[in-house]
PLY file of the C-alpha trace (Angstrom):
ply
format ascii 1.0
element vertex 157
property float x
property float y
property float z
element edge 156
property int vertex1
property int vertex2
end_header
-15.02 -80.78 7.26
-11.84 -78.73 7.45
-11.45 -76.20 10.26
-10.58 -73.30 7.91
-14.28 -72.79 7.03
-15.05 -71.39 10.49
-13.74 -67.96 9.48
-16.90 -67.42 7.34
-19.30 -67.95 10.26
-18.70 -64.51 11.86
-20.46 -62.51 9.10
-19.29 -59.93 6.58
-16.51 -57.53 7.48
-17.47 -53.91 8.41
-17.11 -51.05 5.98
-14.37 -48.48 6.20
-15.23 -44.98 7.45
-13.29 -43.57 4.49
-16.30 -44.37 2.29
-18.51 -42.20 4.52
-16.05 -39.28 4.33
-15.69 -39.71 0.57
-19.48 -39.62 0.15
-19.79 -36.47 2.26
-16.97 -34.80 0.32
-18.67 -35.62 -2.98
-21.97 -34.20 -1.75
-20.25 -30.98 -0.65
-18.47 -30.78 -4.01
-21.80 -31.05 -5.85
-23.32 -28.31 -3.66
-20.30 -26.07 -4.29
-20.42 -26.72 -8.03
-24.14 -25.90 -8.11
-23.61 -22.66 -6.14
-20.77 -21.62 -8.47
-22.92 -22.25 -11.54
-25.86 -20.30 -10.11
-23.71 -17.33 -9.08
-21.76 -17.23 -12.34
-24.92 -17.09 -14.45
-26.74 -14.38 -12.50
-27.02 -10.97 -14.15
-24.89 -8.14 -12.77
-27.86 -6.29 -11.27
-28.60 -9.26 -9.01
-24.95 -9.77 -8.11
-24.72 -6.11 -7.05
-27.48 -6.69 -4.47
-26.19 -9.93 -2.96
-24.10 -9.03 0.10
-22.02 -12.21 0.02
-20.97 -11.92 -3.62
-21.05 -8.14 -4.16
-17.41 -7.43 -3.26
-16.02 -10.37 -5.23
-18.15 -9.39 -8.23
-16.92 -5.77 -8.09
-13.29 -6.89 -7.81
-13.63 -9.28 -10.76
-15.30 -6.57 -12.86
-12.51 -4.11 -12.12
-9.84 -6.67 -12.98
-11.57 -7.77 -16.18
-12.12 -4.28 -17.56
-8.68 -3.02 -16.48
-7.17 -5.97 -18.36
-9.24 -4.99 -21.41
-7.96 -1.40 -21.23
-4.40 -2.69 -20.97
-4.99 -4.87 -24.06
-6.36 -1.90 -26.05
-3.34 0.26 -25.17
-0.97 -2.58 -26.09
-2.74 -3.04 -29.44
-2.38 0.68 -30.09
1.34 0.61 -29.26
2.05 -2.17 -31.74
0.01 -0.43 -34.44
-3.04 -2.69 -34.58
-5.34 0.23 -33.62
-5.33 3.82 -34.78
-5.77 6.72 -32.34
-9.45 6.99 -33.25
-10.09 3.26 -32.94
-8.22 3.03 -29.65
-10.08 5.96 -28.10
-13.40 4.51 -29.30
-12.52 1.14 -27.77
-11.45 2.78 -24.49
-14.68 4.78 -24.35
-16.78 1.70 -25.08
-14.91 -0.28 -22.43
-15.34 2.43 -19.78
-19.03 2.89 -20.55
-19.63 -0.86 -20.45
-17.80 -1.07 -17.14
-19.95 1.72 -15.71
-23.08 -0.09 -16.84
-21.95 -3.39 -15.31
-20.75 -1.80 -12.06
-23.63 0.59 -11.40
-26.58 -0.46 -13.54
-26.79 2.96 -15.24
-27.03 2.59 -18.99
-23.88 4.63 -19.56
-23.56 3.41 -23.15
-26.54 5.57 -24.09
-26.00 8.56 -21.79
-24.66 11.89 -22.98
-21.71 13.46 -21.21
-23.83 16.12 -19.47
-26.08 13.38 -18.08
-23.07 11.39 -16.89
-21.60 14.50 -15.25
-24.90 15.16 -13.46
-25.26 11.61 -12.15
-23.28 9.52 -9.70
-21.01 8.60 -12.63
-19.49 12.09 -12.56
-16.02 10.76 -11.71
-15.82 9.21 -15.18
-17.07 12.29 -17.08
-13.67 14.01 -17.61
-12.03 10.92 -19.07
-15.06 10.22 -21.26
-14.89 13.79 -22.52
-11.18 13.41 -23.34
-11.86 10.10 -25.09
-14.67 11.69 -27.10
-12.39 14.53 -28.09
-9.71 12.06 -29.20
-12.26 10.05 -31.15
-14.18 12.82 -32.92
-11.84 15.81 -33.19
-9.58 15.90 -36.24
-7.26 18.40 -34.53
-6.83 16.25 -31.43
-3.32 15.23 -30.41
-4.41 12.89 -27.66
-1.92 10.61 -25.97
-3.60 7.20 -26.00
-1.15 5.80 -23.45
-2.13 8.58 -21.00
-5.84 8.17 -21.77
-5.50 4.42 -21.25
-3.77 4.93 -17.90
-6.47 7.41 -16.83
-9.22 5.02 -17.92
-7.58 2.18 -16.03
-7.28 4.40 -12.94
-10.98 5.25 -13.08
-11.88 1.58 -13.39
-9.54 0.35 -10.66
-10.59 3.07 -8.22
-14.34 2.66 -8.78
-16.24 1.75 -5.62
0 1
1 2
2 3
3 4
4 5
5 6
6 7
7 8
8 9
9 10
10 11
11 12
12 13
13 14
14 15
15 16
16 17
17 18
18 19
19 20
20 21
21 22
22 23
23 24
24 25
25 26
26 27
27 28
28 29
29 30
30 31
31 32
32 33
33 34
34 35
35 36
36 37
37 38
38 39
39 40
40 41
41 42
42 43
43 44
44 45
45 46
46 47
47 48
48 49
49 50
50 51
51 52
52 53
53 54
54 55
55 56
56 57
57 58
58 59
59 60
60 61
61 62
62 63
63 64
64 65
65 66
66 67
67 68
68 69
69 70
70 71
71 72
72 73
73 74
74 75
75 76
76 77
77 78
78 79
79 80
80 81
81 82
82 83
83 84
84 85
85 86
86 87
87 88
88 89
89 90
90 91
91 92
92 93
93 94
94 95
95 96
96 97
97 98
98 99
99 100
100 101
101 102
102 103
103 104
104 105
105 106
106 107
107 108
108 109
109 110
110 111
111 112
112 113
113 114
114 115
115 116
116 117
117 118
118 119
119 120
120 121
121 122
122 123
123 124
124 125
125 126
126 127
127 128
128 129
129 130
130 131
131 132
132 133
133 134
134 135
135 136
136 137
137 138
138 139
139 140
140 141
141 142
142 143
143 144
144 145
145 146
146 147
147 148
148 149
149 150
150 151
151 152
152 153
153 154
154 155
155 156
């Protein structure tokens, strides 16, 4: 019997610790993925009450709706939207933002109700947008209204 067969007597070689670290990293990745899916599918009212996610949710809402306002103003500048359509879109965007950020159903509230609630900071711009949308004699500057709407959204707490 040749002497080179003695190397098989000692048993199988040990495993590398890299496999252990890879397994732990994969488990953590699955937990992170699951947490991201759960958080991203929660309704806004629950995200507003979660202390860990509340600030990130508010920041993402402000960025998303400010980007939408910027898009509406750009579409108006290039002529895709009329003054009436742009002011209606800005009003809808601001009211939807207020609903998402606070939980108040601002889409269905009248201006006097908005002014009397904790949404009062948005009442003047909503009034100007309503005037631009419904008044035939209005000479509203959509660029200025868009900037004011974006300021309200970005400064919302």
